[in-house]
C-alpha positions in Angstrom: -3.1 -23.6 7.0 0.2 -21.7 6.7 0.8 -18.2 5.4 3.4 -16.2 3.7 2.8 -12.5 4.4 4.2 -9.0 3.9 4.0 -6.1 6.4 5.0 -2.5 5.8 5.0 0.8 7.6 2.9 3.9 7.0 5.6 5.4 4.7 6.0 2.1 2.8 9.7 2.5 3.3 10.3 -1.0 4.9 9.0 -4.4 4.0 8.9 -7.4 6.3 8.4 -10.8 4.7 7.8 -13.9 6.8 5.6 -17.0 7.2 3.4 -18.2 10.0 0.8 -20.8 10.9 -1.4 -18.2 12.8 -1.9 -15.1 10.8 -4.3 -13.4 13.2 -2.0 -13.8 16.2 1.2 -12.9 14.3 -0.4 -9.7 12.9 -1.6 -8.7 16.4 1.9 -9.3 17.7 3.4 -7.0 15.1 0.8 -4.3 15.7 1.2 -4.6 19.5 5.0 -4.2 19.2 5.8 -7.7 20.4 6.5 -9.1 17.0 10.0 -9.2 15.6 12.6 -6.5 16.5 12.6 -5.5 12.8 8.9 -4.6 12.8 9.2 -2.8 16.1 12.2 -0.8 14.8 10.7 0.2 11.5 7.1 0.3 12.5 5.9 -2.4 10.1 2.3 -2.8 11.4 0.3 -3.0 8.2 -0.5 -6.3 6.5 -0.4 -5.6 2.7 -0.2 -9.1 1.2 -0.6 -12.7 2.1 -0.9 -16.2 0.5 -2.3 -19.4 2.0 -0.4 -22.7 1.8 -1.1 -26.3 2.7 2.3 -26.9 4.3 4.8 -25.0 6.4 7.5 -25.8 3.9 5.6 -24.2 1.0 5.0 -21.0 3.1 8.7 -21.0 4.2 10.0 -21.5 0.6 7.7 -18.7 -0.7 8.8 -16.3 2.0 12.5 -17.0 1.3 11.9 -16.6 -2.4 10.2 -13.2 -1.9 13.0 -12.1 0.4 15.5 -12.7 -2.3 13.7 -10.6 -4.9 14.4 -6.9 -5.6 12.1 -4.6 -3.8 10.5 -3.4 -7.1 9.3 -7.0 -7.8 7.9 -7.4 -4.3 6.1 -4.0 -4.6 4.6 -5.1 -8.0 3.3 -8.3 -6.4 1.7 -6.3 -3.6 0.2 -3.8 -6.0 -1.4 -6.6 -8.1 -3.7 -7.6 -5.3 -3.7 -4.5 -3.1 -3.2 -1.5 -5.4 -3.5 1.1 -2.6 -1.4 -0.9 -0.2 -4.2 -0.8 2.4 -4.0 -2.5 5.7 -5.6 -5.9 5.0 -5.7 -6.7 8.7 -8.4 -4.1 9.3 -11.0 -6.1 7.4 -9.5 -9.6 7.6 -11.7 -12.2 9.0 -11.4 -16.0 9.4 -14.1 -16.3 6.7 -11.9 -14.3 4.2 -8.9 -16.4 5.0 -11.0 -19.6 4.5 -12.3 -18.3 1.2 -8.8 -17.6 0.0 -7.7 -21.0 1.0 -10.6 -22.5 -1.0 -9.4 -20.6 -4.1 -5.9 -21.7 -3.3 -4.0 -23.1 -6.3 -0.5 -24.4 -5.6 1.7 -21.5 -6.8 4.7 -22.0 -8.8 7.8 -21.1 -6.9 9.1 -19.0 -9.8 8.1 -15.4 -9.3 8.5 -14.5 -13.0 5.8 -17.1 -13.8 3.3 -15.4 -11.5 3.6 -11.9 -13.0 
């Protein structure tokens, strides 16, 4: 499985959008300060959104699509599934990721179609 995900900081002032094939390890790296320089600099240590994909290319394309959107559209996407912008990593388990993967429907790569 592959993931597109969004991290933010406590103030929600910065958003980090990326993709990975190991969500648990990547989140741990961000929280430990050994992730990207951007997340270290801006303190993006809270997982607020993620989607599961069958291929690396799909996750990559979705991440790039989200990076191109205005911040307001990304914020709306986060709020649709995580209204309080809580840290999903605090309660994330492999069972939850597996359950989301089972519910997985291939998303359209058009953001406007998903709103």
